[in-house]
C-alpha positions in Angstrom: 49.4 80.3 65.0 48.9 81.8 61.5 49.8 85.2 62.8 53.2 84.0 64.3 53.9 82.0 61.1 53.4 85.1 58.9 55.5 87.2 61.3 58.4 84.8 61.0 58.2 84.6 57.2 58.1 88.4 56.8 61.0 89.1 59.0 62.4 86.4 61.3 64.6 88.6 63.3 61.8 91.1 64.1 59.6 88.2 65.0 62.3 87.0 67.4 62.7 90.4 69.0 59.0 90.8 69.3 58.4 87.4 71.0 61.4 88.2 73.4 59.9 91.7 74.2 56.5 90.2 74.9 57.9 87.3 76.9 59.9 89.6 79.2 56.8 91.9 79.7 54.7 88.8 80.7 57.5 87.5 83.1 57.8 91.0 84.7 54.1 91.4 85.1 53.8 87.9 86.5 56.5 88.4 89.0 55.5 91.9 90.2 51.7 91.2 90.3 49.7 90.7 93.6 47.2 87.9 94.0 43.8 89.5 94.2 40.5 87.9 94.9 37.9 89.8 93.0 35.0 87.4 93.5 32.4 86.6 90.9 29.7 88.9 89.3 26.8 87.1 90.9 28.1 87.7 94.5 28.6 91.4 93.7 25.1 91.6 92.3 23.6 90.0 95.3 25.4 92.3 97.7 24.3 95.4 95.5 20.6 94.2 95.7 20.8 93.7 99.4 22.3 97.2 99.9 19.6 98.8 97.8 16.9 96.9 99.6 18.3 98.0 103.0 18.5 101.6 101.8 14.8 101.6 100.8 13.7 100.1 104.0 15.7 102.3 106.3 14.5 105.5 104.3 10.8 104.9 105.4 11.4 103.7 108.9 11.3 105.9 112.0 14.1 105.3 114.6 11.5 104.6 117.3 9.8 101.9 115.3 13.0 99.8 114.6 13.3 96.6 116.6 16.1 94.2 116.1 15.3 90.8 114.7 16.6 87.7 116.6 17.6 84.6 114.6 18.4 81.5 116.8 20.2 78.5 115.3 20.1 75.4 117.2 20.4 71.6 116.5 17.4 69.7 115.9 16.8 66.0 116.0 13.6 63.9 115.4 12.1 62.7 118.6 10.5 59.3 117.9 8.7 59.0 121.1 6.8 62.3 120.9 6.5 62.1 117.1 8.2 65.7 116.8 11.3 67.6 116.9 13.7 67.9 119.9 15.6 71.2 120.1 19.1 71.1 121.7 19.6 74.4 123.2 16.3 75.3 124.8 18.0 78.0 127.1 19.0 79.8 124.0 15.5 79.7 122.6 14.0 81.0 125.8 16.7 83.8 126.0 15.8 85.0 122.5 12.0 84.8 123.5 12.7 87.1 126.4 14.7 89.6 124.3 11.8 89.6 121.7 9.0 90.3 124.4 11.0 93.3 125.9 12.2 91.4 129.0 15.8 91.3 127.9 18.9 93.3 128.3 17.6 96.8 128.3 
């Protein structure tokens, strides 16, 4: 605010010209810019940390020793009669168990 006031007091026609030029550059940049999703810094750090961890793990592992890990996500409800948990997709759990014990697709 002080800078604009001093600029107008020193030379008002130069101040008006500078404001018009700056406004036209801003409008040009806003019209011709593309919307970009850069993400935040913490997400980038997590991806970088995960990539470095995977590079260190893969460097020491022989190809014959690698086995895929299976993660099965099913719905769970509380079974009041048996005082435990009730899994919804037991067929999926059994399939993952067969894959893990070497009786699966290969």
